N, C-alpha and C positions, 0 to 999 in steps of 0.2 A: 851657422846663421845666427843673427842677432836674436836675443830673446824679445818676445813681443811685450809691449806695454799693455796694461789693462786699465780700463775706465769702468766705473761702477755707476749703475743707474737703477731706478726702480723698474722701469720698463724700457726695453729695446724693441723697436719696430723695424722689421726687415721689409723695405719696399715703400716708396713714397707715391703710391697710387691712391685712388679714392678710398680704399679700405684702410690703408696704413695712416693716411692723413686724417681720415674721419675718426679713427681711434685716437690719434694724437690730440686732435682738437678737443674731443669729448673728455679725455683725461684732464687736460688743462682747464677746461670749463668747470669740471667737478672740483678740481683742486682749488679754484678760485671761490666757487660757491661755498665749499665746506671748510675753507681756510686750512687745508691740509696739503702741504707741498708734495708734488710728485715730480721726480726727476726722470726725464725720458729723452731719448734721441731716436731719430729715424735715419736709417741707412738707405741710400738709393744708388743702384749700380749705374744708372745713366749719368751722363755728364752734367745734367741739370734736372731738376724736377720737371717731369713731363716729357723728357727726351725719348723715353721708351714707351710712352702711352699711345695706344692706337685703338680706336673704337669707331663705330659707325658715324655719328652716334645720335640717337634720339634719347634724351634724358628725361626720366620721370623725376620731378623735383621733390618727391615726397620725403625722402630721407634728408635732403638738403634743407627743406623747410623745418625739419626737426632740429637739425644740427646748428644751422645759422639762419634763424627766421628772417633776419633783415638782409639776406644776401643781395636783394635788388639794390638796396641803399649802399651796399658795399661793392657795387659794380661787378658782381659775378658775371662772367662772360656767357650768359644765357640770353642771347640777343635775337633769336629767331623762333618765336612761338610757332608751333605746328598750325598751319592754316588749312591743310587738305591732306587726306589719306587716299592713296590709290593702291589697289592690289590687282596685279595682272598675271594671268597665265599666258606664257609665251609659247608659240610654235616657231618654226624656223623663220617664217616670214610674216606672221600675224600675231595678234594678241587679243585677249578677252579680258575686259575689266570687270571685276566682281562688283555688283551693285553695293553701294554703301550699306544698305539695310541688311545685307547678308554677311557683312564682315564680322568675324568673331571679335569679341572685346579685346583680345590680345593684339589685334592689328588696328585698333582705334587709338589715336594719339592726341586727342583733344586735351589741352592742359600741359602737354609736354613741350620740350624745346629741342630744336636741332642745334647741336653744339660741336665744338672741337673739344673732345674730352682731355686732350693734352693741355689745352689752355685752361679748362676748368680745374685741372689738377695743379697747374702752376698757380692759379688763384688760391686754391686750397692751401698750397704750400706757404703763400704769403700770409694767409689767415693763421696758420699754425705758428709761423715764426713770430707773428705779432703777439701771440699768447706765451711766447717763451720756449717754444719747441726748438731743439737743436736738430737741424737737418744736415746730413753729410752726403751731398751728391758726389758721384765719382768713386764711391767706396762700395765694392761688392762684397756681400756676406758670402764667404766661401766655405765655411765650416761651422757646424753646430758644436757647441761646447757642453760637456756634461760634468756634473759633480760626481763624487765617489758613490753616491747612492743611485746614479743613473738619471738624475733629474737634469733637465735642460738648465744650464746656468748662463746662457748667452750665445754669442757667435763670435767668430774671428773673421776679419776682412782678409782678402787675399793679399799675398805679398805683391809688391810692385817691383818691376825690374828683374823678372826671371826670364832668362833666354829660352829660345825654342828647345835647347838641349836640356832644359830643366835646371840649369845652374844659374846662380846670381850673376847679374851683369854689374857694371859700374854704377848703374842707376838704381841698384837694389834698395828697397825700403821694406822692412818687415811689416806684416799686417798688424792690426790692432785687435786686442781682445776687448769685447764689450760685454761686461757681466751685468746681469739683471735678475731681479726677483722673478720677473715674467718676461718672456720673449714672444712677441706677436709676429707670425709669419704671414706676410702680405705680398708675396712675390708675384701674384698673378697666376695665370693658367700654367699648370705643370711646373710649379716652382721646384727647383732642383733640391733645395733643402726640405721643402714640404714633402716632396716625394720620399726622401730618406726618413723623415719622421713618421710618415704613414707606414713605412715598412718596419721601422724599429719598434714602434709602439702598437703595431697591428691595428691601426686606426680604421682600416678598411674591412675588418672582419664584420660580416653581416651586411655590408653595403654592396650594391650592384657595381660592376666595373664602371669607372668613369668613361664617358664617351665624349668625343671632341669634334670640333669643326676647325677648319682653317679659314680665316677671314682675310681677304685681300682687299686693299683699298687704294684708291687714287683720289687726289684732290684736284679739281679742275676750276679754272676761272672761265666762265662761259659768257657769251654775249648778253648784254642787259635785257634784250627783248625776249630771251628764252628763260630768263631767271624768274622764279616765283618764290620769294622768301617763305620758308616754312612748309614747302611742298614735300611730302614724304611718299615715295614710291617703293613698293616691294614687288618682286616678281618670283614666280616659280615656273618650272618647266624648262624649255630650251635655254641653253644648249645641253643641259644634263639629260642623260637617259632617265626614263621614268622610275627606274629602280634605284637611282642614286639621290640621296638626300642633299638638298642644297637650295640656294636661292640668292636673290640679289637685293641690294638697296640703292636708292638714289635719293639723297637728302639735300635740299636746297638750304644753305646757310645764308648769312648776310653777305653783303658786298660782292654779289655775283659769283659766290663760291658754291660749288657742288661737290659733295662727298659721294663718290660712287664706288660700290664694292660688291664683292661676291663671296659667298660662304659655301664651302663644300664639306659635308660631313665626312670625317676621316674613317668612317666604317665602310667606305666604298670598296668594291671588290676587284675592279679591273686594274691591274698594275700599270697599264698604259695611260690611265687617266692622269692628266696634268692640270691641277687646280688653277695654276697661273694662266695657262692657255685657255681654259674654259672661261676665265674672267675676261681675257682679251676678246674671245669670240663673242661673248655676251654683249660687249659694247657695240658690236656691229649690227645688232638688231635694229630695225627701222624705228621702233618705239623709243629706243635709248640713244641711238646715234644722233638723232635730231637735236638732242640737248647739247651734244659735245661738238658738233661741227661748228667751226669758227672760233672755238675756245682753245684753251691752252692747259695742258697737264702740268701741275707744279709740284706734286709730291706723290710718293708711293710708299706703301708699307704693308706688312703682313703680320698676323699674330694668331695663334691658336686660341680657341675659346672652349671652356668646359661646358658641355651641353647636357650632361646626364641628369641634372635636376635633383629633386629631393631624394630619390631612391639611390643616387650615387654619392651622396654626401658622406664623408668619413666621420668618425668620431672627431669632434672639433677641438677637444682639449687633451692634454697630456701633462705629466709632471713638469711644471716650469713654463708652460706656454700654451699657445693655441694657434689655430689656423683661421684666417679671416679672408673675406673677399673670394676671388677666383682661385686662390691657393687651395681653398676648400671646395669650390665649385658652386658658388651661389648664383650664377647667371640664370636668368629665366629665358630659356631658348624660345618659348612660344612668343614672347614679346621682343626678342632680339635685344634684350636690355640686361645690363649687369651693374652699371655704375651706382644706381640707387641701392641695389642689394649689397654691393660692396661697402658703401658708406654705412648702411644700417648694421651690417655684421660687425664692422669696426666699432661702432657706437655701443653695441650690446656687449662686446668683449671688454671695452673700456670701462663700462659701468660695473661689470662683474669684477674686474681687476681692482678698480678703485675701492670698492667695498672691502675687499680682502686686504689691500694695502693699508687702508684706514684702520682696520681691525688689528693690524700688526701680525697677521699670519701669512703663511705661504702654502695654503692648501691648493688643490687643483681647482681650476676655475669652472666648477660645475654649474654655477649660476648662469654662465654664458649660454650653453646649449639649452638650459631650462628656459631662459628668457627668449631665445630664438623660437622655441616651440610654442610660446604663447604670443608671438609677435605677428604683426601683419605680413612680415616677410615670409614666415612659414605658411600662412594662409595663402599667400600669392603663389608660392612654389607648389603647394599642394594642389591648387587648381590647375597648374600647368604640368603636373607630373606625367601625364600620359601623352603629351604632345610629341616629344621626340620618339618614344617607342612606336607610336602610330605612324609618324612620318617615315620611320625607318622601314616600313613595310611597302613603300613605294608611293609615288605621287598620287595615283588615283585612289587607291584604298586609303592611304593616309589622309588625303584631303577630306574624303567622305567621313571617316571616323573622327577626325579632329572636329569637323563640323558638328557631328553628333555629340562629341565629348564637351566641346566648348559652348555650343549654342543651346542644344537640347538639355544637357545636364549641367551647364554652367560650371564645368570643371569639378562637379561633385558626384561623378559616377561612382557606383559602389565597388569599383575594382581599381587595382593599380597594376599597370603593365611593368615589365622589368626588362633591363638590358642584359642580354645573355652572353654577349661576347665583347671583349676589349677590341679596340680598333685595329691593333696590330695582328689580330687573329683572322681578319676577314679577307685578306687578299687571296685571289685564286691564282693558280699557276699560269705562267705566260702561255702555255700550250692550250689552255682553256679559254683564252681571251683574244679579242681582235684588236690589233694596234689602232690608235685613233690618229687620223690625219688632220693635223692642225694647220690652218693657213699661216703664211708668213706675215709678220707684222708690216703695216704700211707706214709706220713712223708718224702717223697723223692722229689716228684713233687708237690704233693698237701698237704695242711696243715690245721689244725683246726684254729679257730679264736683266741683262747687264745695264742697259740704260735706265731701267727702273731702280735697280739697286743704287745707281749713282745718285738719283734724286732723293733717296732715303737718307742721304748724308751718312752712310754707314762707314765707320772707320775703326780699325783695330791696330794696335801696335803689332807689326808683323813678326817681330822678334820676341815671341812669347809662346809658351806651350799651346798646341792646338786644343781648343776647348770643346771640340766635338770628338769625343774619345770612343774608341772601339774596345769592347771586351775581348774580342778575338779578331785579329787582323785578317784572318783567312775567310771570314764569313761573307764580306761584300762580294767577292768573286765566286767562291765555292757554293754559296747559298743564294744570295740576292740576285746576282747576275745569272747564275745557272737556272734558277727556278722562276724568277720574277722579272728578268731582264732589267735588273738594277733600278727598282722603282724610286730610289732616293734621288736619282737624276731628275725625276719629274715631280715628286711631291714637295721638294724644297722650292720655295718661292724666290730664292735668291741665288740659285746656281752654285751652291756650295759643293755639291757632290758631282763628280765627273769621272766616268770610266775612260781611262786613257790606255792606249796600246803603243807598242813599239812601231818602228817604220814599216814592218811587214804586216801590221795589223794583228799581231799575236801578242801574247803575254799581257792580258788585261790587268789593270790594277785600279783601285779607287784612289782618286786624288781629292783631297779635302781642301777647298778654297775657303778657309775659316775666316779670312778677312771680309768675306761677303755676308757673313751671317747677320740676319736682322733679329735674332733672338726670338723667333716665332715658336720654337719648340716642336715643330711638326715632326722632325726626324726622331726625336726622343719618343714621340707617341706612336708613329706609324711604322717604324722599322719592324719588319715581320718577326725577327728573332730577338728584338729588344737588345741588339748588339751595340747600337749607337747610344751613348750616354752624354747628354749635354751637361757640361759643368761651367761654372762662371769664368769668363775671361777676366783680364784686368779691368778694374773699375774704370768707368768712363768710356769704355769701348762700346761698339754697337751702333744702332741708328741714332740719329738726332732729328726727331720728327717735329717740324714746325706746323702748327695749326691742324694737327691730325687727331 
């Protein structure tokens, strides 16, 4: 194979999401303020900036106010200020709305905005490029590079034009090496390079296991008379069982658009649970269906979220780099918000790196975690630290204790609860659980997975190695099918995993439909033996989310 070319920078950032772009913008701002040039580039595996960004999203503008104080004058797409908060507990046919006076602060959104985070990210990309940041969309960072001393010295992008057999095709182009004094990893939740770095540098020592949710989302255009710009609705309860963590969101954007979604904690126990089908079922509730009737579904996507909070954060720095945004796990699960935290973490890392670069040294970026500990972000996550552990104890106990924690103690209770299990450890055997009978989709309010994947605009070059790899090819049948009735068929929101049999119904095997993958990372998280390992496909592959 051809030798890879190398490019040199002061800083390389992996991932053009809010964290990566926030870091890039802050570095260039400091360079201009201090008249000290910093060379940097941002790699983005999506076909364009924002293509892989999916979030609810209600955005707290606090970090954006700090990063770009004149964002309104620069036409940032924050166009729907929150006008009303509603929180409802659902039963199968009814609902109970929590009085506003009893809503914990984490569910009060005055001063926040309903946004398409994909579009906010595209706008951030424009601001970064205007400052001289080089952004390379369609290039996936596939490998961490180390120097002789074991320090991270950058990343390599994946080769293009490798056939499914692993051999170069006529279209082969070798990847590029991007060398840097510091590499920031901003890949989002369960970043595959971030995961490797956490293992290599033992960054999780002393931290709780990270715990996750899978968020599924649809964008609808609804009839004007049902639309209320800035309305924010959250629900808990039906259709999930009371012992399963999860809930929904329904956010009214501008232009008669509604973002509707469902989050299921991936610590669930029943292998027959199907998060996608729970989402579809939720939309049939009378309190939700009324918004959608007469409307049209125009987009779909799914993405895992890191929900462990403060006690699940790894060490943030290592020789030659750092973790920022949801690659580290900065999301605030109690507020169902992470974009402001991602931007702030990127800014803090940028400030630490700039000081070291200006001083001409290459020490570890210890000022970054130190600055985090004295920041408003740490204070916010500390207040929220018990939310997910309490809610993991069930809807009724969890709601009561979160009320005590957030209302009575205002997040300052003298105790910290811990996450005791990783999500892949929680599934019960199929013999201990009851299958769940999900209704068939009606094609009007509810839909099947394949039609949903179609409107996510997901595409991969089919002649490339399968990027959903198995450590042991026998485990899907001998363990997952045998013990758990192949839960990967249900927890994947894109129909990637399928048990197929021969004409006689015998000889089951796992078929991986990798071209369907929306890069949500759920399989990498929930597979009970951690046998499935998500690696990056060719750059530019995956979903192309408009307005998500």
